[in-house]
N, C-alpha and C positions, 0 to 999 in steps of 0.2 A: 399873725406871728411876728414876733419882734425881729427887727433887722439885726439885732445882736445875738441871734440864736446860736451861731457857731463860735461865739466868743466865750462861752461858758460850758463847763462839763455837765451841767444839769439844766434842763428846761424848767423854769418856774412858771406855772400856769397863770398865777395871779400874785403879783408882788404884795398886794394888800391882804391876801387871804391864803396864807401858806399852811398846808397841812403836812401829810406824811410824805416821806421819800418813797418813790415807786420805781421799780425796774420793769419795763415793758419789753417782752421778748417774743420773737416769732422765728420759726424756721424759714430760711431763705433757700428756696429750691434752685438748683442749677447754677450756683455761684460758689466758687472756692476762693479762700484767702489763706495764705500760709501764716499770717500774723494779723493782729488787730488793725483794722482800718478805722481810725477814730477821727471824727470831725465834730467838735463840740460835744453835745450830749448824745450823739449818734455813734454807735459802734457796730461794725460788721466784723465778726470774729469766727474762728473755727468752732464747729459744734463739738461739745465735750460731753460724751455719754455719761460720765460720772457726775457732773455737776448740773447739766441741763436736764431738768425733769419736766418734759412736756407730757400732756395727756397721751394715752395709748392711741395708736392708729394714725398718727400724723407723720411719723418718721418713715420715710421710704428710701430706696436707693438714690444716691446722688444728692442727698440733702446734707451738705457739708458745713453750712454756716448758719449763724444766728444773727439776726438784726436786732439790736438792743438800743433802747432809749431810756435814759435816766431822767426822771422828772420829779418835781415837787407838786403834789396834788393840792387842790383847794381843801380847806377845812369844811366848808359848808356843803359841798356836793362833789361827787366824783367827776373828774374832768377827763377820765380816760377815753370817753367817747367823743372828745372834741380835739383839742390841740395835740395831745400825744398821738392819737390815731392819724391825724393829718400829717404830722411830721414823719411818722414811719411810712405811711403810704407814699409820700413824696420822695422819701429816701429810697424806697423800693423802685419807684419810677425812674429816678436819676440813675441808679445802678443798672437797671434794665437797659436804659438808653446807652450808658457807657459801654456796656458789654455787647449791645446789639444782639441780644439773645432772649429766648423765651424763658423767662425766669418766673418765679412765683413765690408768694409768701403764705404761710399758714395764718390762721387767725392769731391775733395778738393776745398774749396772756400777760396779766399785770400781777406783779409779785411785790409783797411788802418786804420790809427789812429782814423778816424772819424766813424769807423765801417761800411764803405761803401765797397761793393764788387768792386774789381779792376780786370781787366783782365778777362779771361774766367776761368771756372773751370778746374782743372787739375786732373790727375790720370787716372786710367783705370777702365772701367766698369767691368772688370773681377774680381776686388776686391769687388764688390758690393754683390756678392752672399754670402748668409749665411743661414744656416738652423735655422732660428730664428722664423719661423711662429708658431712652436709648443711651447706651454707654458712651456714644460719641457726642452727646449733647452736654452742654454746660459751659460755663465760662470761668476764667480765672481773672480776678480783679487784682491788679498789681498795686501794692501799697507803696505809693510815692507821693511826694508833695504836689507834683503836677496833677495827679489823679484826684487828690483831695480838693484842689482848686477847681478842677473840672466838675467834680461832684457838686460843689457849692453853686457853681454857675447853672448847672442843669437843674438842681433843686429849686432855685429861685425861678427858673424858666417854667417849671411845673406849676407855679402859682401865678405866673404872669401871662404875657401875650401868647406863649406857646402851650398854654394849659390844654386847650382843646386838641391840637395835633398830637400831643404826648398822650393824652387819654385815648385818642383813637388808635394810636399805635398799640397801646396796651390791650385795648379791647379786641383789636384785630388778631393779636397773638393768641388771646384766650379763645376767640371764635374759631380760628383755624385749628387749634388744638382740640376743641370740643367736636368739631366736624370730623376729625381724624379717627374718632372712636365710635 
């Protein structure tokens, strides 16, 4: 992943092989924002029932936000299963750590400029688990410059030396949730 990821509003998967503009979106369970939290090409924003068209069966109680990534795909092949998915998964992990809460994301849906789904959904169902059924669960992410800088720091930690402990934390949350049912 380029070190300049957060310097641009769009992730370009390959500078030499630029294809279509894509918007990758997923429901973010257990997190609320009152306005857009934007860091480079990554946005966490409130869910909008009128404009956000997710497949049936993935919206449940307490799913108030959408994690969105804008990127330019490759011409030669779909990259949605590589860099864009890694970016969104690490954004999810960073916000989960920031809130210290059992959060989850749905599979990631990739939409073209006509807002039509392209390719299959990407991601892992292990990120879907979140203890959000209880009305007392959930976290509020405050949109501030300090939190945006904290997000960037944790995002890069997810790819660096803290990668394994952060993954263990996420798996532990998912395992505890799974055993509760």
